N, C-alpha and C positions, 0 to 999 in steps of 0.2 A: 573508544568509542566511555563517554560519560553518560551514563542516564539519571538524567532525573525524575521521581518518580508522576513529579506534578510543573516536570516543566519540562524546556528541549531536549534533546538529544544532543549532544555535539560529539561525534564521528569526523575523526584526521586518521587517512591512508596512508600507507609511503608504500611507494615501491621502488623495489633496492635502492633503498635508502630514500628518494625523495617524495616528499607529499607532492600528492595527487589533488588535481581538482574533482569534485562529488559531487553527484546530485542522491540527496539521501530520501529514499522513500520505507514509511516507520508503517506497518500493518500490521496493529496491534486493534483486534474486536475486540478487545475487554469489555466490561460495564462501562456505561453512561454514551454508546451510541445509541441514534434512533434509525432505523431503517435508511430516511430517506437523506438524513446527514454522511450515511457510507455510504454511498454507491455516490455520493456528490464528489466527495474523497479518494473514493478510487477510479467515476471516471476522471478526472484532476490526472489523478498519477500515472494514471493508462495514459493518456497524453502528452502526455510531457514525460514519456519514458522511449528511450531512442528502441527498435524495433526489439532485438537481442534481448533488451533486457524487458521490457513488455511481455514477453513469452514468459517470462520468469514471475514476472508479477501477478501475470497470470496464473499459473500452477499454484500459488497462493493461494490467489483471491479468490478458488475454484472453491477452498472446501477451509479457511482460516480459522487457526486457532484461536480459541475463546471467541468464536463465532454464537455458542447461544445463547450469550451475553448481549445479543444485538436484539434492542425492545423493537415491534412491528415489521416486523420478516414477513410475519404471515405465511402462503405458499411457496411466497418468491424465489428462485433459483438462485444463487452464488453469484452468477456472469447472465443475470439477468439486465435488457439494454443495454450491454455493450453494444462498441460498432467493433467488428474485427478488419475495419481498413483505417482503424485512427490508428496509422503509422506512419512514423518519420524518420 
C-alpha cells in the first residue's frame, strides 16, 4: 500500500503470488469532513460492498477512529440513516 497523505492510496494485493483485483474502501474520519459529506461517502461505500465486506465496513463505521473531527454531526449516531437491506 502506498499512501499519499494529500492524494490517493494505491493498494495492490497478491494472493499466492498472483495480483488480485480489489475494491478499496478507505475510512479516514480525520479533520475536513462535515457530517453530510461523511454520510454520503459512507452510504456509497456500503452500497458498493458485497455482503461479507459490508459487515466488516459496518463494524468500522459504527465508531470510526478520528470521528471526533467530523463537523456538524450533532447528536446523530454513526449508523443513522443506513438501510440494512442494501446488500449485494
